[in-house]
N, C-alpha and C positions, 0 to 999 in steps of 0.2 A: 540615481545615485543615493538618494535618501531612502529609496525603497527597502534596502536591506536593513535599515534601522527601524522601519515601521513594521516589518514582517512579523515580529513576535506579538505585536498588538493586533494585527489584521487577522491572523490565522489562529484557530483554536489549538489547544494542546493535541487534539486528536489528529490534526493535520500536520504533516511533516515537511520540512523545507531542506533542500540541499542546494548549495550555491556552487557553481562551477567557476574555476579560476579563469578559464578562457573566455567565456561569455556568461552573463548572468542567466542561468537556467534554473527555474524553480520547479522542483518535483514535489507534488502534493498528492498524498494518498488520503482518501476519505477514511473516516473512522471505521466504516464497515469493511473497506478493503484491507485495512490493517488488521482488523479482527479476523477476517477470513484467512489472511496469510499466516497469522499466528497459529490458527488451528491447523492449517496445512503443515506448518513447521512441526506441529505435534503429531503428525501422521494421520490426521482425520480425513475421511473422504468427504466429498461434497454433500452427500446424503447426511452423514453424521453432523457436519457443520450446520446444515439446514435445521436439523433437529435441535441442536444446541442453541442456535440463534433464533429459532422459531420462524424460519423463512423457508421458501421452497428451494429445492435442489437447483432449479434454474436461476434463482436469484443469487445463490452462492456462486455459481459459475459465472454469472454476469460480473460480480464484484472481483472475482479472481482474474477474469479475462481483462477487465479494465486495469487492474494493477499490473498484469503482465504487459499490456500495451504501454503503459506509462513507464515501466521499467525496461522496456525494449527487450523482453525475453520471450522465448517460445514455449517454455514449459513451466509448470507450477514450481518445480524444484529450483529451476534457475531463478524464478521470481523471488522465492524465499531466500536463496543465497545472496542475490544482489541486494535485496531489501535489508538483509542482515548486515552486509558489508557497508551499506550506506547509512546504517544506524536508524533505519525506518521502522524496524520492528525489534 
């Protein structure tokens, strides 16, 4: 019950919180997941995001797939849309 009061102090600004009215469910995206989704939102490919962030293509896909799993989506576009609707990006 006190958890929702402590969340702003426990999580960094790069981590994002969403509370559900039905049951307390916290959705947290890592800073890298948020960065990757923002670049996807701007139309960048995994290869281009890798070049921008100086990581491999596979690392970019790892972060995007983790975000998709957390957001319960099956495509990159759905993940971006849902993250935007939830105010995560």
